[in-house]
Each structure stands twice: as C-alpha cells, then as structure tokens.
N, C-alpha and C positions, 0 to 999 in steps of 0.2 A: 504494500500500500504506500504509494508515494504521495507526498503532500505537494501541492502546488503553491504553497505559501513560501514566499521568498522574503528574506530580510535584506534590505538594501545596505545595511551596515556590515553584513557578513560577506566576506569575499574569499573565494577559493585561492589558495596559494599555488603559485606556479610549480610544476614538477621539475625539480632540478636534481640532476645526478651529480654527486660529488666526484668528478672524474679525477681530480688530483689525488684525493684520498684513496680511490680505488687503484690508481696507478702506483702510488707509493706502497700500498700493501702488496700488490703483485710483485713489485721490484724487491721488496723485503723478503717475500716468500722465495723468490728465485735466488737471491743471495744466500739465504739460509740453506736452501737445497744444494747449491754449489759448494758451500763450505762443508756440509755434511758428507757430500759425495767425495770430496778431496780427502777429508778425514778418514772415511771408511777405506778408500783406496790405499792410504798410507798404512793403516792398520793391517790390511790384507797383505801388502807388500812386505811388511816387517815379519808377519807370521809365516809367510812363504819362505823368507830367508832363514827363519829359525828352523824350519823343517828340512831344508836342504842339507846335504852332508857338508859339514865344516862351514855352513853359512855362506857358501860361495854363490856368485851369480852364475846363471846358465852359460854365459859366454866363457867365463873362466873355467867352468867344469868341462866344457867341450874341448878346450885346449889340451887337456891331459889325455884325451882319448887317442888310441891308435887308429890307423886307417882300417876301413872295413876289411875283414878277412884275416887280419893279423891279431891273434889273441894270445897273449902271453900266458904260459902255464897250462895250456890245454893240449892234451895229447891229440894231435891232428890226424894220427893214424886211424882213429875211429871214423873219420869222415872221408877217407880216401875213396876215390871214384873208380868206376870200372875202366875208365880210359887209361889208367896207369897199369892195368893188367893184374893188380893185386887185389885180394879180397880185404876189405877194411877190417880193422880190429873189432868194431861193433858187429859187423855181419858175421865174423868168425865166432864171436861169443854167442850170437843168436843161433847160429847153426849148431854149436856144441850143446847149448841148452835144449834145443829142439830134439837133438839126438838123445839126450838124457831123459827127456820126458816121453820119448816114444819107444822105450825098451824095458824089458823085464830085468830084474836084478835084485840082489840082496842089499838091504839097507843095514840091517843088524841081524846076523845069523843067530846069535845067542838068544835074542828076544823073539825071533821069528818074524821080524818085520821085513816085508818085501816091497819092491817097487814095481808098479805096473804102468803100462802106457796111459797117458792122460785121457785119451779117448775112451779106453776101456774103463777107467775109473769113473769118468763122467756118466757112462752108460750104466754102470753098476749103481751109482748113487741115484740116478733117475729111476731105475727099477725098484730100488728099496723105498723110495718116497711114494710109490704108487700103492 
C-alpha cells in the first residue's frame, strides 16, 4: 500500500558510491594478499632447503653427479648385453636359481627334508587346498 502523500520538506538523497573508499580497500586487500603470498613462498623455500640433503640447492646437487651410464661402485657385469657375447652376471644367477628350483634333491638327509621342483610343489599345494 503506497501513500500518495508527499512532504515537500523531505527530499531523497542522491545515491553516491564511495569509489575512493572502495578502491582503497581493494588496493589494501591486494597488498595484503601479495605480502602473504611472498611470505608463504619464503617459508616453503626454506622448508624445501631443510629437506634437501646437506641443504644444498638443486643446481649445486646436480654438479656432483656423474654422467648418465657411469655409476661408481656398481658391478656393471650384471647389466652386460648380448652384443658382447657374454651372459650377464644377473642372467647367470637367474639361470642357476631356475635350475635349483626345477630339480629334485636333498635339503637335509638326516631330517628327511627334500627339494622338489617348484611347479610340482605348487600343484601339490593346490591339490591339498581343495
């Protein structure tokens, strides 16, 4: 219900937006955000340096590495290739272990413990579980 009664002494105030105040607040928010972002970046950088070995930078750590393919203290015979004509040490070990797992033999004669091929052992275990 609206009234058509108007008072000549009452006047509506003009709508004014306080642009300066809004811009000042927006600027302050951006400055605070920037300060907090820089502060968090510094905290993360320091924490990352703490977690690195000896606290070194990544560039300094890379300087001590040897070129790819050169590894000190590793027996390279394990990784020999077929091109050299030799069986690698790792392949030789795998072949020996496979031969051990695929033959019958005594483990301990006094106790009566025997070794059977792994395929046979798996088949027996599967039959027992049925």
